[in-house]
Phi, psi and omega in degrees: 000323189296321179287347178270353184306315178299326178297312184284333173294314177297320178296318178299317178295319179298313180293321180296328178281317191273320188293321180302322178292331180275327187254341184074014181235153172293152181250138174224149183199165175240137170254114185261128183217164176257010181225125179298123182286150177282172181300334182290344179267100182255126179274157174289162176305140179090357179246156176212169179265146165234115182258116177277159173305133189286161176230159173220154179260122181230118181054041176080003182240136176281127182234161174301137180286315183232326184294145178264066178225167178288161177293333175293316178295321178299318177299320179292320178296312181297320180297316180297318178297314180295319178298316179297314183288321179291325178292317184280314184284327179045068183292149173279336180222129176234123178248123183254136179269121170057304185266106187307322181250011185086164184290336177247020184064019185289348179265349185302305180292315177301323177293318178299316178296317178300318179298321180290317188267337182220067189295343180275354178299137175266129181245124184240136171261118179263128181231144168279155186294334176241112184266308186185194176293151179305322180294319179294316180298315180299318179298317179296319178294318180298324181291344181287338179093210188297132178296328180298322178296315178299319179299324179288327187265331184245124181276320184214159171239124175255123178256115182275131178133185185258116183297336179286340177275313179209110178273125181284091182245164180308142005273000184289331180287137180302133185300330181278356185236011177293119180120217196294335184268003178255118185242142173250091183280001183070222181267359178241092180300149179295154176265119181298144178268000000 
């Protein structure tokens, strides 16, 4: 997530500029991260940060960055925070970075709850064009479980980057998104209608 922060910061600025003209409404948003952003990361007016307890990858396993708790407990804490903010904030658009359900599956229940309580919310999975080795990517997709569940929870996949440099094709493309719901917007993500 941390290396994606500039992408999502640019996306927040893009949405803050474009959406008011399309919707006639002010835009407000949260950028949720597991790393406290530095002063150089400035959000547009109407946006704020939500910093979750951090994680780090150690020997291929995500662990708490600072808290002295198990990774299972960390997943529960992060899930409870995400559930609370998605329930209260009720976003019209939710963009998730790389891990459809979060690194500890902490987004699975909050996404299910969001779908029940705010069914018109658009949920987008944002991916960089190069994720990891094909074997790692395939393993991560396999760990997500049933494709039907993903189809119910995720509306679109946006692949950031230039398709002429690297086309996200099988096996790197998520199995539930091969086809019409996977978009390569390049460096200018689409503005949701």
